[in-house]
Structure formats: structure tokens, C-alpha cells
C-alpha positions as CSV (number, residue, x, y, z in Angstrom):
1,M,-10.1,-32.4,-32.3
2,K,-6.3,-32.0,-31.8
3,M,-5.2,-32.1,-28.2
4,G,-3.5,-29.0,-26.7
5,I,-2.0,-28.0,-23.3
6,Q,-2.1,-24.5,-22.1
7,V,-1.0,-22.9,-18.8
8,K,-3.7,-20.6,-17.3
9,M,-3.1,-17.6,-15.0
10,L,-6.0,-17.6,-12.6
11,A,-5.1,-14.8,-10.3
12,S,-8.7,-14.0,-9.3
13,L,-12.1,-15.6,-8.8
14,E,-13.4,-13.7,-11.8
15,R,-10.7,-15.2,-14.1
16,A,-11.3,-18.7,-12.7
17,R,-15.1,-18.4,-13.2
18,E,-14.5,-17.2,-16.7
19,E,-12.3,-20.2,-17.7
20,M,-14.7,-22.7,-16.1
21,A,-17.7,-21.1,-17.9
22,K,-15.8,-21.3,-21.3
23,I,-15.5,-25.1,-20.8
24,G,-19.3,-25.3,-20.2
25,A,-19.3,-26.3,-16.6
26,D,-22.5,-26.3,-14.6
27,P,-23.0,-22.9,-12.9
28,A,-23.7,-24.4,-9.5
29,G,-20.6,-26.6,-9.9
30,I,-18.5,-23.6,-10.8
31,E,-19.3,-22.0,-7.5
32,I,-18.3,-25.2,-5.7
33,M,-15.0,-25.5,-7.6
34,L,-14.0,-21.8,-7.5
35,P,-12.3,-21.9,-4.0
36,K,-10.1,-24.7,-5.3
37,A,-8.8,-22.6,-8.2
38,L,-6.9,-20.0,-6.2
39,F,-3.6,-20.9,-4.5
40,H,-2.1,-18.6,-1.8
41,A,1.3,-18.8,0.0
42,I,0.8,-17.1,3.4
43,K,3.5,-16.6,6.0
44,I,2.7,-16.4,9.7
45,T,5.4,-15.2,12.0
46,G,6.0,-15.9,15.7
47,V,3.8,-19.1,16.0
48,S,4.3,-21.2,19.1
49,S,5.9,-24.5,18.5
50,A,2.7,-26.3,19.5
51,G,0.6,-24.1,17.3
52,A,2.9,-24.7,14.3
53,N,2.6,-28.4,14.8
54,I,-1.1,-28.3,14.8
55,L,-1.2,-26.0,11.7
56,K,1.0,-28.4,9.8
57,Q,-1.1,-31.4,10.7
58,E,-4.4,-29.7,9.9
59,I,-3.4,-28.3,6.6
60,L,-1.7,-31.6,5.5
61,S,-5.0,-33.4,6.3
62,K,-6.7,-31.0,3.9
63,G,-4.2,-31.5,1.0
64,G,-2.1,-28.4,1.6
65,E,1.3,-27.9,3.1
66,A,3.0,-26.0,5.9
67,V,6.7,-25.2,6.1
68,V,8.0,-24.9,9.7
69,A,11.4,-24.9,11.3
70,K,12.9,-28.4,11.6
71,Q,13.2,-28.1,15.4
72,V,9.4,-27.8,15.7
73,V,8.8,-31.5,15.5
74,S,11.2,-32.2,18.3
75,G,10.1,-29.3,20.4
76,G,13.6,-27.8,20.3
77,I,12.4,-24.2,19.8
78,A,9.6,-22.2,21.4
79,Y,8.4,-20.3,18.2
80,S,8.6,-20.8,14.5
81,D,7.5,-18.9,11.4
82,V,5.0,-20.9,9.3
83,L,4.7,-20.8,5.5
84,L,1.2,-22.1,4.5
85,L,0.8,-23.4,0.9
86,A,-2.8,-24.1,0.1
87,T,-5.9,-23.3,-2.0
88,Q,-8.6,-21.0,-0.8
89,R,-10.8,-23.9,-0.1
90,Q,-8.1,-25.6,2.0
91,Y,-7.7,-22.4,4.0
92,Q,-11.4,-22.2,4.6
93,L,-11.4,-25.7,6.0
94,L,-8.3,-24.9,8.1
95,V,-9.9,-21.8,9.6
96,E,-13.0,-23.6,10.6
97,K,-10.9,-26.3,12.3
98,I,-8.6,-24.0,14.3
99,K,-11.1,-21.4,15.4
100,K,-11.6,-23.0,18.8
101,Q,-8.1,-24.3,19.4
102,P,-5.5,-22.9,21.8
103,F,-1.8,-21.8,21.3
104,G,-2.8,-18.6,19.6
105,L,-4.7,-20.5,16.8
106,R,-8.0,-18.6,17.3
107,E,-6.2,-15.3,16.6
108,I,-4.5,-16.9,13.5
109,A,-7.9,-18.0,12.2
110,V,-9.3,-14.5,12.5
111,R,-6.4,-13.0,10.6
112,L,-6.4,-15.7,8.0
113,E,-10.1,-14.9,7.3
114,E,-9.2,-11.2,7.0
115,V,-6.3,-11.9,4.6
116,L,-8.3,-14.1,2.4
117,E,-11.1,-11.6,2.1
118,A,-8.6,-8.9,1.2
119,L,-6.9,-11.0,-1.4
120,N,-10.2,-11.8,-3.1
121,E,-11.8,-8.4,-2.8
122,K,-12.3,-7.0,-6.3
123,Q,-15.3,-4.8,-6.0
124,V,-14.8,-1.0,-6.3
125,K,-14.6,0.7,-2.9
126,G,-14.4,4.3,-2.0
127,L,-12.3,6.5,0.3
128,D,-14.2,9.3,2.1
129,C,-11.8,12.2,2.3
130,R,-13.7,14.5,4.6
131,G,-16.6,14.8,2.2
132,K,-14.7,14.3,-1.0
133,F,-15.1,10.8,-2.4
134,L,-12.4,8.8,-4.2
135,P,-13.3,5.5,-5.9
136,L,-10.7,2.8,-5.3
137,G,-10.3,-0.1,-7.7
138,K,-12.0,1.4,-10.7
139,K,-8.9,3.2,-11.8
140,T,-5.4,4.0,-10.5
141,L,-5.5,7.3,-8.7
142,I,-2.9,10.0,-9.6
143,M,-1.4,12.0,-6.7
144,G,0.4,15.1,-8.0
145,I,3.4,16.4,-6.0
146,I,3.9,20.0,-5.1
147,N,6.8,20.8,-2.8
148,L,6.9,24.2,-1.1
149,T,10.6,23.8,-0.3
150,P,13.8,25.3,-1.6
151,D,15.7,22.0,-1.4
152,S,13.5,19.1,-2.6
153,F,15.5,16.8,-4.9
154,S,13.3,17.3,-8.0
155,D,11.3,20.5,-7.8
156,G,12.8,22.4,-4.9
157,G,12.4,26.2,-5.2
158,S,9.9,26.0,-8.0
159,Y,6.9,27.2,-6.1
160,K,7.8,30.1,-3.9
161,D,4.7,32.2,-4.5
162,P,1.2,31.0,-3.5
163,E,-0.1,32.1,-6.9
164,D,2.3,29.7,-8.5
165,V,1.2,26.8,-6.3
166,I,-2.5,27.4,-7.0
167,R,-1.8,27.7,-10.7
168,R,0.2,24.5,-10.7
169,A,-2.5,22.7,-8.6
170,K,-5.2,23.7,-11.0
171,E,-3.0,22.6,-13.9
172,M,-2.4,19.2,-12.3
173,E,-6.2,18.8,-11.8
174,A,-6.8,19.5,-15.5
175,E,-4.0,17.0,-16.4
176,G,-5.7,14.2,-14.6
177,A,-4.6,14.4,-10.9
178,D,-7.1,12.9,-8.4
179,I,-5.2,14.2,-5.4
180,I,-2.7,17.1,-4.8
181,D,0.0,16.3,-2.2
182,L,1.6,19.4,-0.6
183,G,4.8,19.3,1.4
184,A,6.8,22.1,3.0
185,E,9.7,20.1,4.4
186,S,12.1,18.2,2.3
187,T,12.4,14.5,3.3
188,R,15.1,13.5,0.9
189,P,18.2,11.7,2.4
190,G,20.5,14.3,4.1
191,A,17.9,17.1,4.1
192,E,18.0,19.5,7.1
193,K,14.9,19.4,9.4
194,I,13.0,22.6,9.8
195,S,11.0,24.0,12.7
196,S,7.2,23.8,13.0
197,Q,7.2,27.6,12.7
198,E,9.1,27.5,9.4
199,E,6.8,24.7,8.1
200,K,3.7,26.7,9.1
201,A,5.1,29.9,7.4
202,R,5.5,28.0,4.1
203,L,2.2,26.3,4.3
204,F,-0.3,28.8,5.7
205,P,-0.4,31.2,2.7
206,V,-1.2,28.4,0.4
207,L,-3.5,26.3,2.5
208,S,-5.6,29.3,3.5
209,R,-6.6,29.6,-0.2
210,I,-6.1,26.4,-2.2
211,S,-8.9,24.3,-0.8
212,K,-11.3,26.9,-2.1
213,E,-9.8,26.9,-5.6
214,V,-9.1,23.3,-6.3
215,N,-11.9,20.7,-6.4
216,I,-9.9,17.5,-5.8
217,P,-8.8,16.3,-2.3
218,L,-5.6,17.8,-0.8
219,S,-3.1,15.7,1.0
220,L,-0.6,17.3,3.4
221,D,2.9,15.7,3.6
222,T,4.0,16.1,7.2
223,Y,5.1,13.9,10.1
224,K,4.2,16.6,12.8
225,A,0.8,16.4,14.5
226,E,0.8,20.2,15.1
227,I,1.2,20.8,11.3
228,A,-1.4,18.2,10.4
229,E,-3.9,19.8,12.8
230,M,-3.3,23.2,11.2
231,G,-3.7,21.8,7.8
232,L,-7.0,20.0,8.6
233,D,-8.4,23.2,10.1
234,L,-7.6,24.9,6.8
235,G,-9.3,22.3,4.6
236,V,-6.8,19.5,4.0
237,H,-8.5,16.1,3.4
238,I,-5.7,13.5,3.8
239,I,-2.5,13.3,6.0
240,N,0.6,11.8,4.4
241,D,2.9,10.7,7.3
242,I,6.3,9.5,6.3
243,W,6.7,7.9,9.7
244,G,3.5,5.9,9.5
245,L,1.9,7.2,12.7
246,Q,5.0,6.1,14.6
247,G,6.9,9.4,14.6
248,D,4.8,11.9,16.5
249,P,2.7,10.2,19.2
250,R,-0.1,12.7,18.7
251,M,-0.6,12.1,14.9
252,A,-3.0,9.2,15.2
253,E,-5.2,11.1,17.7
254,V,-5.3,14.2,15.5
255,A,-6.3,12.1,12.4
256,A,-8.9,10.3,14.4
257,R,-10.4,13.5,15.7
258,Y,-10.8,14.8,12.2
259,Q,-11.7,11.4,10.8
260,C,-9.4,11.9,7.8
261,P,-7.6,9.2,5.8
262,V,-3.9,8.7,6.5
263,I,-1.1,7.6,4.2
264,V,1.0,5.3,6.4
265,M,4.5,5.2,4.9
266,H,7.1,2.7,6.0
267,N,10.4,4.3,7.1
268,Q,13.4,3.6,9.3
269,E,16.9,4.8,10.1
270,G,19.5,2.8,8.1
271,T,19.0,0.0,5.6
272,G,19.4,-3.1,7.7
273,Y,16.6,-5.7,7.6
274,K,16.1,-9.2,8.9
275,D,13.6,-9.9,6.1
276,L,12.7,-6.9,4.0
277,L,9.0,-7.6,3.1
278,T,8.3,-9.2,6.5
279,D,9.8,-6.3,8.4
280,I,7.8,-3.7,6.3
281,N,4.6,-5.8,6.8
282,N,5.2,-5.9,10.6
283,F,5.7,-2.1,10.6
284,F,2.4,-1.7,8.9
285,E,0.7,-4.1,11.3
286,K,2.0,-1.9,14.2
287,S,0.8,1.3,12.5
288,I,-2.7,-0.2,11.8
289,G,-2.9,-1.1,15.5
290,I,-2.0,2.5,16.5
291,A,-4.6,3.9,14.2
292,E,-7.4,1.6,15.3
293,K,-6.6,2.2,19.0
294,A,-6.9,6.0,18.3
295,G,-10.3,5.6,16.6
296,L,-9.5,5.3,12.9
297,N,-10.7,2.4,10.8
298,R,-8.5,0.2,8.6
299,S,-10.5,1.5,5.7
300,Q,-9.2,5.0,6.3
301,L,-5.5,3.9,5.9
302,I,-3.4,3.9,2.8
303,L,-0.2,1.9,2.9
304,D,3.0,3.2,1.2
305,P,6.1,0.9,1.3
306,G,8.4,3.9,1.3
307,I,10.4,3.6,-1.8
308,G,13.7,5.3,-1.2
309,F,13.3,5.7,2.6
310,G,15.7,3.5,4.6
311,K,16.3,1.3,1.6
312,T,19.0,0.4,-0.9
313,M,18.5,0.3,-4.7
314,E,18.0,-3.5,-4.5
315,H,15.4,-3.1,-1.7
316,N,13.4,-0.7,-3.8
317,L,13.5,-3.0,-6.8
318,E,12.5,-6.0,-4.7
319,I,9.5,-4.1,-3.1
320,L,8.2,-3.2,-6.6
321,N,8.7,-6.8,-7.7
322,R,6.7,-8.2,-4.7
323,L,4.2,-5.3,-4.2
324,G,1.2,-7.6,-4.2
325,E,2.4,-9.2,-0.9
326,F,1.0,-6.2,1.0
327,K,-2.6,-6.8,-0.4
328,G,-3.3,-9.2,2.5
329,L,-3.4,-6.2,4.9
330,G,-6.6,-5.1,3.4
331,C,-5.7,-1.5,2.7
332,P,-5.1,0.5,-0.5
333,I,-1.5,0.7,-1.6
334,L,0.3,3.9,-2.7
335,V,3.6,3.9,-4.5
336,G,5.9,6.9,-4.9
337,T,8.8,6.3,-7.2
338,S,8.8,9.5,-9.2
339,R,12.3,10.5,-10.4
340,K,13.9,8.9,-7.3
341,S,17.6,8.0,-7.0
342,F,17.2,4.3,-7.5
343,I,15.9,5.0,-11.0
344,G,19.0,7.2,-11.6
345,K,21.3,4.4,-10.4
346,V,19.7,1.8,-12.7
347,L,19.7,4.1,-15.7
348,D,22.7,6.2,-14.8
349,L,20.7,9.4,-15.4
350,P,20.3,12.7,-13.5
351,V,17.0,13.6,-11.9
352,N,15.7,15.6,-14.9
353,E,16.0,12.6,-17.2
354,R,14.2,9.9,-15.2
355,E,10.7,10.2,-16.7
356,E,10.9,7.0,-18.7
357,G,12.2,5.1,-15.7
358,T,9.4,6.5,-13.6
359,A,6.9,5.4,-16.2
360,A,8.2,1.9,-16.1
361,T,7.9,1.8,-12.3
362,V,4.4,3.3,-12.4
363,A,3.2,0.7,-14.9
364,L,4.7,-2.2,-13.0
365,A,3.4,-0.9,-9.6
366,I,-0.1,-0.8,-11.1
367,A,0.3,-4.4,-12.3
368,G,1.5,-5.3,-8.9
369,G,-1.6,-3.9,-7.1
370,A,-1.0,-0.2,-6.5
371,D,-4.1,1.8,-6.1
372,I,-2.5,5.3,-6.0
373,V,0.7,6.5,-7.6
374,R,2.5,9.7,-6.4
375,V,4.1,11.6,-9.3
376,H,5.6,14.9,-10.4
377,N,4.6,14.7,-14.1
378,V,0.9,14.3,-13.8
379,K,0.1,14.6,-17.5
380,M,2.5,11.9,-18.6
381,M,1.9,9.5,-15.7
382,S,-1.8,9.7,-16.0
383,R,-1.5,8.4,-19.5
384,V,0.8,5.7,-18.4
385,A,-1.7,4.7,-15.7
386,K,-4.6,4.8,-18.1
387,M,-2.8,2.4,-20.4
388,A,-1.8,0.1,-17.5
389,D,-5.4,0.2,-16.2
390,A,-6.7,-0.9,-19.6
391,I,-4.6,-4.1,-19.2
392,V,-4.8,-4.7,-15.5
393,R,-8.3,-3.6,-14.6
394,R,-10.3,-5.0,-17.4
């Protein structure tokens, strides 16, 4: 038999188990070897110098590696970020060793266990949307966008009559939408803010009817707790908050009272970052803490990295390229790129000619781990998602 060498991409326990079985390994031995097949690079920020030293020593003793600031060894700094480079098995051994140690290591052990569980979780889960159930992991969910605004960048002014909104929602459902996302205030850069009264006036005629005429869950795009409360009273199932529970201080309390899922979007004023992905991750950690304190579970939160909000074109491209880094937070990921300006900048095309660019971002977002994609053209993007799913979710 002629010798050959082949690189294998073992991105999951299932793929590793499959390759080991093909070789003819003993089933019991496969289960022992599996944790050694998956490698993870995990960054921990703000570790005490003493804790960083212990982490480095412990992971080195188990065959892994830890990158720390050079001043840690001499004690020249109080805190350091730590980049751990290890297999799943090495992390398991590390967690057991540091569970009872000081310097914040007990907390690190708990979070590492949560992250490893999230990274390796492949079974289909579900999202309870106030009585309507959405499966997660089986397929990419399609969220169709309907803007009840005169000035949204893509479809502003298209749906002035409630009849038009209901007709379009039903059409989206028939085209493959799993969720309808309604918004009554434009959040595009430079858009003027509107009062709660104006937002209510735009929403009420639609919300008072649509939940009775559409079978799929309704999401309400608002950052105001008062509007969210009205929407939930009128049958909305999900709240989509562009400030990730960090804008209106009452939003988390309202969502917890109604026990509805919340889309937690990253947002900020300006485009300055110390470390783009780390800063977004820290924002999400804060939002998750706010939600849990109010009475929501992590399983009720959907994370949206906020493409186009407080970000440059390069930031948006980098987020899509590294989307999988948010999987460690253990929440479903939503991506909304549809027809946005960064696509126009890359392709030098106006908003009405960005469908192909949107399709590329949708497919790559799914490959990167997105569970939900928020789109205008439901019919086209549901086909894109179905094709991407056939490759990614086999």
C-alpha cells in the first residue's frame, strides 16, 4: 500500500470520532482519545499576576501552553491577559487542578467548563418564544425584516398601511421566514430619534392584528422598555434590543417579567476599540450579567455582534471572519448584514444592488456559526441558507 499524508479538519467531536472509526480504532479507545483531538485557543482577560503564573505552570505540566505578559514572571505588573493553547483533555485536567486554588482561579475554572461545554455542544436545542418553539442547530433560522419607518436605509416608507405589513409578513412566512422582525424607528447612522408616542402610533395598528394572522414568532426591534412592554402585551414573542439591555435600564426587567427571549446586540458610540473581538465579548458578558440578575436565563439570550453599528467596514469584515469566537458564550448567534453599507463599500454598489453581497455574507456567517440571519429578501436568502446548511450542518 502506497503511503500518503493528509491534513484533517477535526472541528468537532463528531468529526474526530468519525475519522478514528474509519481507521478501525477500538470504540472504548476512541472515547478516551477524543478529548485529545480538539484544540482550543482561549483568551482570559484581567488575570492576577499570581494567577497567570499558576495557569502557565499548570498548563505547561499537562503539555499545553499559556501566553502571558513578559512582566508576569518578575511580578512587574498586577494583571495580565492569558492566552491558553491546549487540547480539550488538557483543559479538563487544568480545570480539575485549579478548582480549589486562590487568585481568582476558581472562577476561571467555572468559566472554562462553561466555555468548553458551549464549544462542544452540537445537539439541537430550542428557543421557547412565549409558547412558540424555534429549533436551534437543526437549520439556520431566517428572520425577515419589516420596517414601519419612512426613512430606513433599505425599505423605508414601503409599509405605511397595516394591510401592507400583514400581507408582507404572510408572504415572508410562505417564503421561508422563521421569525418576523418589526421595527418602527430607523437605527441607521444619522437617523433622527423619534418619541415613544410616535413609535407607538406606528406600531399599534399592526401589532394589534398581526400576531393573530401570522403563525411564526414576532420580534420587536426597539431599545425602549415602554415600547417593548406594549409589544409584549399585544403578542410579540421576542425583543430585539440594539443596545443589548444596556440602553434602557428597565428593559431587562420587562423581558424577565414576560419571560421572552432577547436579542442582545452589541453597539457603541464611535468606532474606537482597544481589541475589537475582546471588547464585543466583554460587552456581551456584561449584558448576560444584567439579564441573569433580572431573572432571564442565558438560554433566553441571542447574541448579535452588531454589524454596521459603531464599526468600520474593516471591523465588520473581521467580525464575520472570526464569528466563531463568540460561541464560547453559550448563546445562539444572530447576524444581520442585509444590504448594509459595508457591502456597498466593498462592491461599490447602491443599496438596491447588494443582494449577491448579502448572500455571500449570509453563507459565510452560517459557516462561521450563525444560528439566525436577519434579512430583507427572505425568498433568496432562505435558499442561500438551505444550501449553506447542507454543507455546514450535515
